[in-house]
N, C-alpha and C positions, 0 to 999 in steps of 0.2 A: 565433150566437155568444152565450155567456152575458154578460150585462151585470153590472157591478159591484154593482147593486142585489140581484141573486140571490146573488152570492158573499158578500155581507155578511149575508144571513139566517142564522138559527140553523139547525143540522142538522135540527131538527125541522120547521121551516118549509119548508126545502128538500124534504124527504121528503114532506110533505104534497102539494106541488105535483107532484112526481114520481110519487106514487102515483095522483093524479087522471089525470095524463097516460098512465100505463100502463094504467089501467082503460079510458080512452076509446080509445086506439090499439089495444088488444087486441081491443076489440069491433067496431071498424069500420076500414075501410081509411082511407088517409090523406085522401083527398078528402072522405069522409063524416064523418070525425071533426070534432067541434065544438070550437073554442077556448073558445066561451062555456060549453060543458058542463064543460070542464075548470076553467074559472074558477069556475064555481058549485060544482063538487064539491070544489074547494081551498079554497073559502070565501074568496076574494080578489076584489079589484075589477078590472075590465078595465084600468084605468089602471095598477094594480100589475103586472099581467102583463106589459104592455109596458115596464114599468120593469126587468123581469127578463130578457126576451127580445126581440129585434128582431121576430120574426115566428113564426107556427106552425112554419115549417120549422126554425127555430133550436131551438125547444123539442123537436121530433121528434128532431133530431140529438143534442141533449144527452141525451135519454132512451135513444137507441140506444147511445150510447157507454157509458152507465151499464150497460145491459143486457150489452154486450160485457165490460165489466169484471167483472160478477157471474159470467158464464160462465167467464171466465179464472181466477177465484178457485176456482170450483167444480172446474175441470178439475185445478188444481194440488193441491187437497185429495184428489181421486180418485187422482192419480198417485202420492201419497204411500204409497198401499195397494198399489201394484204390486209383485209378487214381483221383477221385474227393472226397470231404468230403461227408459224408453220407447224410447231409442235402440238398446236390445239386441233390441227385438221385431222380427220380420220384417215384411214389408209387410202381409200379411193379419192378423196378430195386432195390429199397430198400428191398422190400420183398424177392426178389430172393437172394440178397446178405446175408440177415439174415438167411434165410432157408439154403442156401448153407453152411454158417458158423456153423450153428447148426449141419449139417450133418458131417462136418469135426471135430467138437468137439466130437461128438458121436463116430466117427471112432477112435479118439485118447483116448477116455474115455468111453468105452462101458459100464463099470459098473455103471457110473453116468447116462448114458441113462436108464439103466434098473431100477435104483432107481427111476427115474422120472416116468418110465412106471407103476411101482408098485404103486406110489402114485396116478396117475391118475385113476388107476383101483381099488383104495381102495373104499369100500362101502361107501355111503353117511351116515355119522354119526357125532356125535359131535367131535370125534377125527379128522376126515378129516377136519371139518369146522375150527378147531383150528390150524392145520397144513397149509392146503392150504390157509385159509383166510389171512394168513400172507403175502402170495405173490400175491394173486388174485387181490387185490385192485390195486397194482402197475402195474400188467400186464394188467388189464382192462383199466386203465387210458392211458397206453402206446398204446394199440390198438386204443382206441378212438381217440387219438391225430393223429395217422396215417391216419384214416379213415376221420377225419375232414379236415386235410390238402389235402388228395386226392379229397374229394368232392369239396372244395373250388377252387382246381386247375383244376377241370373239368376232372379229370382222372377216375373217376368211375361214374356210373349211379345214379343220385339223386333219380331217380323213384323207385329204389329198397328200399330205406329207410335206414337211418343211422344205426338204431339199428340192422336191419337185416344183413347189411354188417359186422358190428362189430361182431355179433354172429358167422357169417359163418367164417370170418377170424380168430377169436380167436380159434374156434373149429379146424380148419385146422392146425394152428400153434401148438396147444397142442397135437392133435391126429395125426399129420402128419405120423408117423411111421406106424399107423394102416392101412394106405392106401396100404401099401406093406407088404403082409404076409411073404415075404422072405426078409424083411428089413435087417437082420443081414447078409444075404448072399450078398446082395447088397453092404453093407458097405465094405465087404472084397474084392470086385473087384475094378477095377480101377476107378478114380475119373470120367472119362468120361461116365461111365455106369450110375452112380448115377445121374450125371447132366443131362444126357438124359432123365432119368425118371422123374426128377424134372421139366424139361422144359415142359413135357406134362401137369404137374399140373399148372404151370404158364400160359400155353396157354389156358387151361380150365378156369382159373379164369379170364383171359383177354378177352377171346372170346366166352366162353360158348360152348354148345353142338350143336348150330344151324348149323354151317358151318365151314369149314376150313378157317383159317385166310388167308387174301390175302398176298402172298409172297412179301417180301420187294425187293428193287432193289439189295441189297446185296446178297439175296438168289437166 
């Protein structure tokens, strides 16, 4: 929890501490990240840091919330450029849009991507449960809503089972970058390269491994 001391800082002073935290937590996992290094990079005293946050975990949670806020703002901006409202897209169009937007966000904010990557790879323990649990419920509900709408619209196979589809979709969205060992290099290339790779994933989700999809008239 943020203490009043931090709230009372100027915006510039808050951002200086946040930037130091983002740098450290993007380069190292939670356990390896050093609060002393953050303090040094922010140019503040250890006493000041604990006047702003109760603990390393509190600072980490504050930083994660800010990252989520930035991602939400980014998605809102991207959505404004859609030809149709998001709710009018079918399941696979919506999934493609959201994953492409996530890639664009990672390209612009690679440190944020690494913070999320470290969080996902954190060993399962009470700390991860406290941290990830805050976001997991909202994420699970969102995925379930997407799947329920897709099943009702006949866009996915009911025979696979709702829970199975939810698990697979959630896993792919969260662990998307792990599909590509050279993910960082792909991000540094042109958008068309990454979109081409992502299209393979969407084709796999939509058509499976059994055979190539039938070409459309446009193709």
